[in-house]
Every structure is written in structure tokens, then in C-alpha cells.
N, C-alpha and C positions, 0 to 999 in steps of 0.2 A: 504494500500500500504506500503510495507516494504522499508527500506533503500536500501537493495540490489536490489530491483526492480527499484528503482529510479536510482541507479548506472548503472544498465543494460540499462535502458531507455536512459540515457545520452550517453553511448557508442554507442548504436544503432542510436540515434539522430544525432550524429556527422557523422556517416557513411552515413546516409540518406542525410544529408546536402551536403556532399562531392559529392554524386551521383547527387543530384539536380544541383549543380554548374557545374558539368561536362556536363550534358545534356542541361541545359539552354544555355550554350555557343554554343552547336551544333545546337540547335533549332533556335537560333537567326541568325545563318548563312545560313538558308534555308528559302525559301518561298514556297516550295512544300508541299502542305497540306498532301499528303500521307506520305511523309518522316517525317513530323512533328509528325503525328500520330504514325508512327513506332517508332520514337525516344521516344515519351512519353510512349508508351507501354513497350519498353525496360527498360526505367528508372523505371517504376513501378515494373517490375519483379526484377530488380537489388536491388531496395530498400527493397522489401519484403524478398528477399534472404539475404540481409545484416542484417535485423532485426532477421530473423530466425537463422542466424549464430551466433548471439550474445547470449552468455550464460545467462540464467535466464530470458529470455523474448521471447515472440512470437508476431506475427503480431497483433493478437486480443488484447493482453494485452498492446502492444505499443499504439494502437489506443485508448484504454480505458484511459491510462495515459495521452496521448495527450489531450483528451477531458477534463479530470479532470483539467489538468494544464491550459487549456483555460478558465475554469470557476471558478477556485479557485486561487486567488492571492497568498495565502500562499504556495501552492504546486508549482505554477509557480516560486515563489521566490527561493525555494529550488533548483529547476531544473536549473534556471539561475545561481545560485551560483556555482553549481557543473559544469556547462558548462564552467564557467570562470576559473576554476582551471587548 
């Protein structure tokens, strides 16, 4: 994994987090199961589009880096450091 891939991951991660926050708020405001499912599907589509729109990364590589970060404390530390900048 290159430094530029990590940088791209961080940019995409921030976008994904923003979308998550937006949709969590909407989902919490409804009790309709069908509406919740629709909102969750919309969020997934927007998150994938946000990752794909980020230069230097695609959804598959984003998922790979996320998995690596969850299992490798050193990689996770680098990502957290970049997220905090």
C-alpha cells in the first residue's frame, strides 16, 4: 500500500463518514422498516459513489485498506494520524 493510496483512502473515508452521519440522522427519525431500508440503500450507493469519485482509489481497494487497517495496528495508526490532520 502506497502513501498516496492511504491519502486517497483518508479523503474517501471522510466522505463516507459524512454520508453515514447524514443518513443515520434520517434513519433515526423513522420507524418505517421500508423507509429505513430505502435510506440504507441510498446511503450505500452514495458512499460507493463518493469512494469512486475520489482520485486514486476505488471501492474494492477502499475495502481492502479498511480490512488491513482493522487488522494491522501500524496501518491503523497511520490512517488515524492522517485523519486528525
